[in-house]
C-alpha positions in Angstrom: -30.7 -10.7 -26.2 -33.0 -7.7 -26.6 -32.8 -4.3 -24.9 -35.7 -4.4 -23.4 -34.0 -7.5 -21.0 -31.4 -4.9 -19.6 -31.5 -4.5 -15.9 -29.6 -2.3 -13.6 -29.5 -3.0 -10.0 -27.8 -0.2 -7.7 -25.7 -1.6 -5.1 -26.2 -1.0 -1.4 -22.8 1.2 -1.1 -24.4 4.4 -2.6 -22.1 3.8 -5.9 -22.0 0.9 -8.3 -24.3 -1.4 -10.0 -25.3 -5.0 -11.2 -25.8 -5.1 -14.9 -28.0 -8.4 -16.0 -29.9 -9.4 -19.3 -26.8 -8.7 -21.6 -24.7 -10.9 -23.7 -21.6 -9.4 -23.6 -19.9 -11.6 -26.3 -21.9 -9.8 -29.0 -22.0 -5.8 -30.1 -24.8 -4.3 -27.8 -27.3 -2.8 -29.6 -26.9 1.0 -29.9 -29.9 2.0 -27.4 -28.6 -0.5 -25.1 -25.0 0.6 -25.3 -26.0 3.9 -24.6 -27.8 2.8 -21.6 -24.8 1.1 -20.1 -22.7 4.3 -20.5 -25.2 6.2 -18.7 -25.3 3.7 -15.9 -21.5 3.7 -16.0 -21.2 7.5 -15.5 -24.1 7.5 -12.7 -22.9 4.6 -11.0 -18.9 4.4 -11.3 -18.8 0.4 -11.0 -20.8 -1.9 -13.2 -20.3 -5.5 -12.7 -22.0 -8.1 -15.3 -22.2 -11.7 -14.0 -21.7 -14.9 -16.1 -19.8 -13.5 -19.0 -17.6 -16.1 -20.6 -15.7 -14.3 -22.9 -12.3 -15.1 -25.2 -9.9 -12.4 -26.2 -11.6 -11.0 -29.1 -14.9 -10.6 -27.5 -13.0 -8.9 -24.2 -11.4 -6.3 -27.1 -14.4 -5.9 -28.8 -16.4 -4.9 -25.6 -13.9 -2.5 -24.4 -13.9 -0.8 -27.9 -17.4 0.1 -27.4 -16.7 2.9 -25.3 -13.4 4.1 -26.8 -10.0 3.4 -28.1 -7.7 1.2 -25.9 -5.8 3.2 -23.2 -1.9 3.0 -22.9 -0.7 0.1 -20.5 3.1 0.9 -19.6 5.3 -1.0 -17.1 3.6 -4.2 -17.1 4.1 -7.0 -19.7 0.9 -7.9 -22.0 -0.3 -11.0 -23.4 2.1 -12.1 -26.4 -0.3 -11.7 -28.8 -2.4 -9.2 -27.2 -0.7 -5.7 -26.8 -3.9 -4.4 -25.2 -4.8 -7.3 -22.4 -2.8 -7.5 -19.4 -3.2 -10.9 -17.4 -3.2 -10.2 -13.6 -2.1 -13.5 -12.4 -0.7 -14.7 -9.0 0.5 -18.1 -8.9 -0.7 -20.8 -5.9 2.7 -20.7 -4.6 3.5 -16.8 -5.2 5.0 -14.7 -2.4 5.1 -11.6 -4.1 2.8 -8.5 -3.0 -0.6 -8.8 -4.5 -0.2 -6.9 -7.7 -2.5 -3.5 -7.3 -2.7 -3.9 -3.7 -2.9 -0.3 -2.4 -5.3 2.5 -3.0 -4.8 4.0 -6.7 -6.5 5.0 -9.7 -5.0 3.2 -12.8 -2.6 5.3 -14.7 -3.1 8.9 -13.1 0.3 9.6 -13.9 -0.4 10.1 -17.6 -1.4 13.3 -19.2 -4.7 11.7 -20.1 -5.2 8.9 -17.8 -7.7 6.1 -18.6 -11.5 6.7 -18.3 -12.4 3.3 -17.6 -10.7 0.0 -16.6 -12.1 -3.6 -17.4 -11.5 -6.4 -15.8 -12.8 -10.1 -16.8 -12.5 -12.7 -14.2 -11.0 -16.0 -15.6 -9.9 -17.9 -12.3 -11.0 -16.9 -9.0 -9.7 -18.6 -5.3 -12.3 -19.7 -3.3 -11.2 -17.2 -0.6 -10.2 -13.8 -0.8 -9.3 -11.4 -3.7 -12.2 -8.6 -3.1 -11.6 -5.3 -4.8 -12.5 -2.1 -2.5 -13.4 1.2 -4.6 -13.7 4.4 -3.0 -15.9 7.1 -4.2 -13.9 10.2 -5.2 -17.4 12.0 -5.9 -19.3 11.0 -2.4 -15.9 12.1 -0.6 -15.7 15.5 -2.3 -19.6 16.2 -1.8 -19.0 15.3 2.0 -16.5 18.2 2.4 -17.3 21.1 4.0 -17.5 24.6 2.3 -14.3 25.8 3.4 -12.3 22.7 2.5 -13.7 22.8 -1.0 -12.5 26.9 -1.5 -9.2 25.3 -0.4 -8.9 22.6 -2.6 -10.3 24.3 -5.5 -7.5 26.0 -7.4 -5.0 23.6 -6.4 -3.2 20.8 -8.9 -1.9 17.8 -7.7 1.3 16.2 -9.1 1.3 12.7 -10.4 4.0 9.9 -11.3 4.7 6.2 -11.4 8.3 6.8 -9.7 7.3 5.1 -6.6 6.2 1.5 -8.1 8.0 1.4 -11.6 10.8 3.8 -11.3 14.4 2.3 -11.9 14.8 2.7 -7.9 10.6 2.0 -7.3 9.2 -0.8 -5.3 9.0 -3.3 -8.1 12.5 -2.9 -9.4 13.8 -4.2 -6.0 10.7 -6.9 -5.4 11.7 -11.0 -5.8 9.4 -13.9 -6.2 6.9 -12.7 -8.7 5.9 -15.4 -11.1 2.8 -14.4 -12.6 3.3 -11.2 -14.0 6.3 -9.2 -15.8 7.1 -5.8 -14.5 8.9 -3.3 -16.6 10.6 -1.0 -14.4 11.8 2.4 -16.4 13.4 5.7 -15.9 10.2 6.6 -18.2 8.2 6.4 -14.6 10.2 9.6 -13.1 8.0 11.9 -15.3 5.5 13.8 -13.9 1.8 15.2 -15.0 0.0 17.8 -12.8 -3.6 17.6 -12.7 -6.6 19.4 -11.0 -6.9 18.1 -7.5 -10.7 18.3 -7.8 -11.8 16.9 -11.3 -14.8 17.7 -13.2 -16.8 14.6 -14.5 -18.6 14.5 -17.7 -21.9 15.0 -15.8 -20.7 18.2 -13.9 -20.2 16.4 -10.7 -16.9 16.8 -8.9 -14.5 14.3 -7.7 -11.4 14.1 -5.2 -8.6 13.1 -8.1 -5.4 12.1 -6.1 -4.3 8.5 -4.8 -1.7 7.6 -2.6 0.7 5.6 -4.7 0.7 8.0 -8.3 0.1 11.4 -6.3 3.6 12.8 -5.2 2.7 16.2 -4.4 1.0 19.4 -4.8 2.2 22.4 -6.9 2.9 25.4 -4.8 2.8 23.7 -1.5 5.9 22.7 0.5 6.9 19.0 0.9 5.7 19.1 4.5 2.5 21.2 3.8 1.8 18.8 0.6 2.1 15.4 2.6 -0.1 16.7 5.3 -2.9 17.8 2.9 -2.6 14.5 1.2 -2.4 12.6 3.8 -5.6 14.0 5.3 -7.4 13.6 2.0 -6.3 10.0 1.7 -7.7 9.6 5.3 -11.1 11.0 4.3 -12.0 9.3 1.1 -11.0 5.7 2.3 -13.6 6.4 5.5 -15.7 3.4 5.0 -18.8 5.2 4.3 -17.0 6.0 0.7 -16.3 2.6 0.1 -17.5 -0.4 -1.8 -16.3 -4.1 -1.4 -16.6 -6.3 -4.8 -16.7 -9.5 -4.7 -15.9 -11.8 -7.8 -17.0 -14.9 -9.2 -15.8 -16.7 -12.3 -16.7 -14.8 -15.9 -17.6 -11.8 -14.2 -17.0 -8.4 -15.9 -16.3 -5.4 -14.2 -15.5 -2.1 -15.1 -14.7 1.1 -13.3 -14.6 4.8 -13.8 -10.9 5.7 -13.1 -12.2 9.6 -13.1 -14.0 9.6 -9.8 -12.6 6.1 -8.2 -9.5 4.5 -6.3 -9.5 0.9 -6.0 -7.5 -1.2 -4.1 -7.0 -5.1 -4.6 -7.1 -7.5 -1.5 -5.4 -10.7 -1.1 -5.9 -13.4 1.1 -5.7 -16.3 -1.2 -2.6 -17.6 -0.6 -2.0 -20.9 -1.9 -4.4 -20.3 -4.9 -4.1 -19.2 -8.2 -6.1 -16.5 -9.1 -6.2 -15.1 -13.1 -8.0 -11.8 -14.5 -7.6 -10.0 -17.9 -7.5 -6.5 -18.5 -8.0 -3.6 -20.5 -8.2 0.5 -20.6 -10.1 2.8 -22.1 -8.4 5.8 -23.2 -9.4 9.0 -21.4 -9.4 12.6 -21.6 -6.8 15.4 -19.8 -8.4 15.9 -16.4 -10.4 19.4 -15.8 
């Protein structure tokens, strides 16, 4: 398709946009790719309906945005080390994978810039994904709170979900995915609590799953500050609820967003294929 067929329709939530008029199974022309990248930076979440893709095409689309990210603690497809199959069987009783507010792999030294999720099998009910916009949440803070947060660095770790004593190490009943707990998950990295994006905007960069503290604060003070921020970030005014359809590809900016995979589809199979795009050290 020609670049002129590209249509970008912003959603009603104040961030996020639907992109139509493209065939993602083929490389995007340079000017079209530039427009999609600009829209991604502006809107934070992009969704592309009606995009049937095989593994090769999903990987090729991903690589147009940068090299693959590093995806630890979850077993990838046997022949595709950069594709995770996010799968929940119809009779599965384990918790929904990703079913808490988080930013993908924020515990890494260089967390992924983008996550790309391609819908393969969508249940007839449930399964929405919620997104919370750290840019809007930051811009809504008063000047005193912005000044309070400016010098702070948050400590991130994968220990809670993926450590040897973490949540997944003790769970039972997971069928669709293989989780790989590890002592490596106990490592920590500190990132700015308020992150500066490529366009100069700022975003609150913490999340309840991977942010375990704030440098220089006593544990009680750190926990209180983070709880206050999490409550603020997940107010309805900062949230977009995304509804999936089969063959929809959605990509989101981990540098500014938290997301939360909802359930509500017990008794139905759900299958998604996920890649990540490598990111830069937060500043």
